[in-house]
C-alpha positions in Angstrom: 83.3 155.6 -36.6 81.9 158.6 -34.4 79.9 157.4 -31.4 77.8 160.3 -31.4 76.4 159.6 -34.6 75.3 156.4 -33.6 73.6 158.2 -30.6 72.0 160.7 -32.7 70.6 157.6 -34.9 69.2 155.9 -31.8 67.3 159.5 -30.5 65.9 160.0 -34.5 64.4 156.4 -34.3 63.2 157.2 -30.8 61.5 160.4 -31.9 60.1 159.4 -35.2 61.2 162.9 -37.0 64.3 164.9 -37.8 62.9 167.8 -35.9 61.5 165.9 -32.8 65.3 164.3 -32.2 66.8 167.8 -33.1 64.8 169.2 -30.4 65.5 166.4 -27.6 69.3 166.4 -28.6 69.3 170.6 -28.4 71.0 170.6 -31.8 69.9 172.4 -35.1 68.1 170.1 -37.4 70.1 170.6 -40.8 73.1 169.7 -38.3 71.2 166.6 -37.1 70.3 165.7 -40.7 73.9 166.3 -42.1 75.1 164.3 -39.6 72.8 161.3 -40.1 73.8 161.5 -44.1 77.4 161.2 -42.9 76.8 158.3 -40.9 74.6 156.1 -43.7 77.4 157.2 -46.0 80.2 155.6 -43.6 77.8 152.5 -43.6 77.1 152.5 -47.1 73.2 152.0 -46.5 70.1 154.3 -45.7 69.0 153.6 -42.4 65.6 155.7 -42.5 63.3 156.5 -45.4 62.5 160.1 -45.2 58.7 161.2 -45.8 56.6 164.5 -45.3 55.3 163.1 -42.4 58.8 161.8 -40.5 61.3 159.3 -40.7 60.7 155.4 -40.2 63.8 152.6 -40.1 64.7 151.0 -43.3 64.9 147.0 -42.9 69.0 147.6 -42.7 68.4 150.6 -40.0 66.7 147.9 -37.7 69.4 145.5 -38.2 72.0 148.3 -37.8 70.4 149.9 -34.4 69.6 146.5 -33.2 73.4 145.7 -32.7 74.3 149.3 -32.2 71.9 149.8 -29.2 74.2 146.5 -27.9 77.3 148.2 -28.4 76.7 151.5 -27.4 75.3 150.1 -24.0 78.4 147.9 -23.7 80.3 151.1 -24.1 78.9 153.0 -21.8 79.1 150.3 -18.9 82.6 150.1 -19.9 83.0 153.9 -19.1 81.3 153.7 -15.8 83.7 150.7 -14.8 86.8 152.8 -15.9 85.8 156.2 -14.0 85.0 153.7 -10.9 88.5 152.5 -11.4 89.8 156.3 -11.6 88.1 157.2 -8.7 88.9 154.2 -6.6 91.4 154.5 -3.7 94.7 153.0 -4.0 96.2 152.0 -0.9 100.0 151.1 -0.3 101.4 148.2 1.9 104.9 147.4 3.0 106.3 144.2 2.7 105.1 142.0 6.4 102.0 143.9 7.3 99.5 141.5 5.7 98.2 141.2 9.4 97.6 144.9 9.8 96.2 145.6 6.3 93.5 142.7 7.1 92.5 144.4 10.1 92.4 147.9 8.4 90.3 146.6 5.5 87.7 144.6 8.3 87.0 148.3 9.2 85.9 149.6 5.8 82.6 149.8 4.6 83.2 150.1 1.0 85.1 147.8 -1.2 86.0 150.8 -4.0 89.9 150.3 -2.7 92.9 148.8 -4.3 95.5 147.3 -2.3 99.0 147.6 -3.6 102.4 145.9 -2.8 104.9 149.0 -2.1 107.9 149.9 0.1 107.5 152.6 2.5 109.6 155.1 0.8 107.8 154.4 -2.7 104.6 155.1 -0.9 105.8 158.4 -0.2 107.1 159.4 -3.5 103.3 158.1 -4.5 101.4 159.9 -2.3 103.2 162.9 -3.3 102.5 163.1 -7.0 98.9 162.0 -6.4 99.2 158.6 -7.9 98.6 157.0 -4.3 96.3 157.8 -1.7 97.3 156.7 1.6 100.1 153.8 2.6 100.7 151.3 5.6 104.8 151.1 6.0 107.5 151.3 8.6 107.9 154.8 10.4 110.3 157.1 8.2 112.7 159.2 9.5 111.1 162.5 7.8 108.3 163.3 5.6 108.0 166.3 2.6 105.2 168.5 2.8 101.7 167.5 2.2 102.6 163.8 3.3 100.8 163.1 7.3 101.4 160.2 9.1 99.8 158.4 11.8 100.9 155.9 14.3 99.0 152.6 14.1 101.3 150.3 16.4 104.5 149.7 18.0 105.6 146.3 17.9 108.2 145.0 20.6 111.3 143.7 18.9 111.5 139.9 19.5 113.9 137.5 18.1 112.4 134.8 15.6 114.3 131.7 16.0 113.9 127.8 15.2 112.8 126.1 18.1 115.9 123.4 17.6 118.4 126.3 18.4 120.3 126.5 21.3 119.4 130.2 22.2 115.3 129.3 21.8 115.8 127.6 25.3 115.8 130.9 26.9 113.1 133.2 28.5 114.6 136.3 27.0 117.8 137.1 25.0 120.6 139.6 24.9 121.8 141.3 22.0 125.2 139.8 23.0 123.9 136.4 22.8 122.6 137.3 19.4 125.6 139.4 18.2 127.8 136.3 17.0 124.7 134.7 15.0 123.8 135.5 11.3 120.9 138.0 11.3 118.4 137.6 8.3 117.1 140.6 7.0 114.9 141.2 4.3 115.4 143.3 1.2 112.4 145.3 1.2 112.3 148.3 3.3 115.8 146.9 4.6 117.5 150.5 5.1 115.2 151.6 7.8 114.7 148.0 9.1 118.5 147.7 9.5 119.2 150.8 11.2 116.5 150.5 13.9 118.2 146.9 14.8 121.7 147.9 14.3 121.5 150.9 16.5 120.4 148.6 19.3 123.6 146.6 19.1 125.9 149.9 18.5 124.4 151.3 21.6 126.0 148.4 23.6 129.3 148.0 21.3 128.2 145.2 19.6 129.1 144.3 16.2 126.2 142.1 14.9 127.0 139.5 12.1 124.8 139.9 9.1 123.6 136.5 7.9 121.9 136.2 4.1 119.0 139.0 2.9 115.9 137.6 1.5 113.6 139.6 -1.1 110.5 139.4 1.3 109.3 139.0 5.1 107.8 135.6 3.8 111.4 134.8 2.7 112.9 135.8 5.8 110.4 133.3 7.7 111.4 130.5 5.4 115.2 130.8 5.5 115.3 131.2 9.7 112.9 127.7 9.7 115.7 126.4 7.2 118.3 127.3 10.0 120.3 130.2 7.9 120.2 132.4 11.0 117.6 134.4 13.2 115.5 137.5 12.4 114.5 140.9 14.3 112.0 142.1 11.6 109.0 139.8 12.0 106.5 140.9 14.3 104.8 139.1 17.0 101.2 139.7 14.6 102.7 137.4 11.7 101.8 134.0 11.4 104.5 131.8 12.0 105.3 127.7 11.7 105.4 126.0 15.0 108.8 125.2 14.3 109.7 128.7 15.3 109.5 130.9 17.8 109.6 134.7 18.8 112.0 135.3 22.2 112.0 138.7 24.0 115.1 140.7 24.2 116.3 141.8 27.2 117.6 145.3 26.3 115.7 148.5 25.1 115.6 148.2 21.2 113.8 150.3 19.4 110.1 149.1 18.3 109.1 148.3 15.0 106.6 151.1 14.6 103.8 151.0 11.6 102.1 153.9 10.2 99.3 155.3 8.0 100.5 157.5 5.8 98.1 159.6 3.6 97.8 162.6 1.4 96.4 165.9 3.0 95.1 167.0 -0.1 93.0 163.9 -1.0 89.9 162.3 0.8 90.5 159.6 2.5 88.1 160.1 5.2 86.4 156.6 5.5 90.2 154.9 5.3 91.8 157.7 8.0 88.5 156.7 10.5 89.7 153.2 10.2 93.2 153.8 10.6 92.2 155.9 13.7 90.4 152.7 15.0 93.2 150.4 14.8 95.8 152.9 16.3 93.2 153.0 19.6 92.5 149.5 19.4 96.2 148.8 19.5 
């Protein structure tokens, strides 16, 4: 059933005549009359009784339009909801940045935003093809044209250890202290993360011992708590159990850089403003 015909029947009922309804709808009266007949044929009943003075709803027409009005209103609300969703900005967030995105969202006045868990590399691809408007991730090596980035924060690299681990008693640790211990890494954004951390060891001619990997940063924390090794990927803003501790690294290790990524051609003014505030506040 064509929803237009239902709307035409509603307009005819309001106007009380085909002529006035046609004028209000800006269509020819014969066309409106033809479409009303098509609707009545499809339903199988007469909706209006015709006379020289105009039209009047039949009993069947009253019953039909009572329910049809509810249905049309529901359809209009569904369309509005879909359009609102389509216009919502999508923000990709890399694993391990729950605290950063919470601070970003606290700066926004609107709730018209959908947050999608997504690795940094996938964010960049999605921003290029327009399915994502912005993202929070780890600093990539390079970016395609049209994608901009803003440094949000640099987190100094700390070793995350269980408090029962012998090395946790030190005020600071050297990379040589850690090289023989199993390093637990997340699989999410693992390539970029591993490159940053391993470069620090390589510069000092050390060969770190890679331990088991975990699917997410949360699982990395769990594995460190269970004694599987230590981690360098978990930054100090992350909530950790009391059984774990962050220990500073003596050497100069490249920091964890969190960046805001966005499409230069997309209107993300409010998100961009919130990201700038976050960058200024550190």
